[in-house]
C-alpha positions in Angstrom: -77.0 63.0 29.3 -77.5 66.7 30.3 -74.1 68.3 31.0 -71.7 71.2 30.3 -68.1 70.3 29.6 -65.3 73.0 29.7 -62.0 72.8 27.9 -59.1 75.0 27.0 -57.5 75.8 30.3 -53.9 75.5 31.0 -50.7 77.3 32.0 -49.9 80.6 30.4 -47.5 83.4 31.0 -48.7 86.9 32.0 -49.8 88.7 28.9 -50.7 85.5 27.1 -54.1 84.3 25.8 -56.4 81.3 26.2 -59.7 80.5 24.7 -62.1 78.4 26.8 -64.9 76.4 25.4 -68.1 75.1 27.1 -70.0 72.4 25.1 -73.5 71.5 26.1 -74.8 68.0 25.7 -78.4 66.7 26.0 -80.1 70.1 25.6 -80.2 73.2 23.5 -78.7 76.4 25.0 -80.9 78.7 23.0 -83.3 79.4 25.9 -80.5 79.8 28.6 -78.3 82.6 29.7 -74.7 81.4 29.7 -72.0 82.5 32.0 -68.4 81.9 32.9 -67.4 82.0 36.6 -64.2 81.6 38.4 -63.0 80.6 41.8 -59.5 80.9 43.2 -58.4 79.2 46.4 -59.9 80.9 49.5 -62.0 83.2 47.4 -65.7 83.3 46.5 -66.9 82.3 43.1 -67.4 85.3 41.0 -69.0 86.0 37.6 -66.4 86.6 34.9 -68.7 87.1 32.0 -72.2 86.4 31.0 -74.2 86.4 27.8 -78.0 86.4 27.7 -80.3 84.6 25.3 -80.5 87.7 23.1 -76.8 88.4 23.1 -76.4 91.0 25.9 -73.1 90.7 27.7 -71.9 91.5 31.1 -68.3 91.5 32.4 -66.5 91.8 35.7 -64.7 95.1 35.9 -61.4 93.2 36.4 -61.7 91.5 33.0 -63.5 94.2 30.9 -61.6 95.0 27.8 -59.5 91.8 28.0 -62.0 89.0 27.9 -64.8 88.3 25.4 -67.7 85.9 25.9 -69.6 84.6 22.9 -72.0 81.8 22.0 -72.8 79.6 19.1 -76.2 78.1 19.7 -76.0 75.8 16.7 -72.8 74.3 18.1 -74.2 74.3 21.7 -71.0 76.0 22.7 -70.1 79.1 24.8 -66.6 80.6 24.5 -64.5 82.8 26.7 -61.6 84.5 24.9 -59.0 85.6 27.5 -56.3 88.1 26.5 -53.6 89.9 28.3 -53.8 87.4 31.1 -52.6 88.4 34.6 -51.6 86.3 37.6 -54.7 87.3 39.4 -56.8 85.6 36.7 -55.5 82.2 38.0 -58.6 80.2 39.0 -60.9 77.3 38.2 -63.2 78.5 35.4 -66.7 77.0 35.3 -69.5 77.3 32.7 -73.1 77.8 33.8 -76.5 77.7 32.2 -79.4 79.5 33.8 -82.9 80.7 33.1 -82.6 84.2 34.7 -80.2 87.1 34.5 -79.6 87.1 38.2 -76.0 86.3 37.7 -75.0 86.2 41.4 -77.3 83.2 42.2 -75.9 79.7 42.6 -78.6 78.1 40.5 -78.5 76.5 37.1 -76.4 73.8 35.5 -72.7 73.8 36.1 -69.7 72.3 34.3 -66.9 70.5 36.0 -64.5 73.5 35.6 -61.1 73.9 33.9 -58.0 75.2 35.5 -56.4 78.4 34.3 -52.9 79.3 35.7 -51.2 82.5 34.8 -47.6 82.5 36.0 -44.1 83.4 34.8 
């Protein structure tokens, strides 16, 4: 079965940290650009962080310096380390695999999403 499965979400206080994982099944991620997106209620889905096949990274301004995306092709896993979390980071975080670096497009393979809630 070809799929992406996210894990690691949960409830955390402001200033805390979480590490999300995205595990691919049924295919190798080596030829795909991998990204983490998020969507809060009543908001559009936005790119949080992306990493290309050659390791180039891109981050939303709102998370730059706090979040780090990484990939382990051998483990078929993409990670998102989230530090100094803020309430505005609350959203459903989804993993995506695509063949282009047009990050804004809706295409590619998507995971089911994992909820991240930042609240005191």
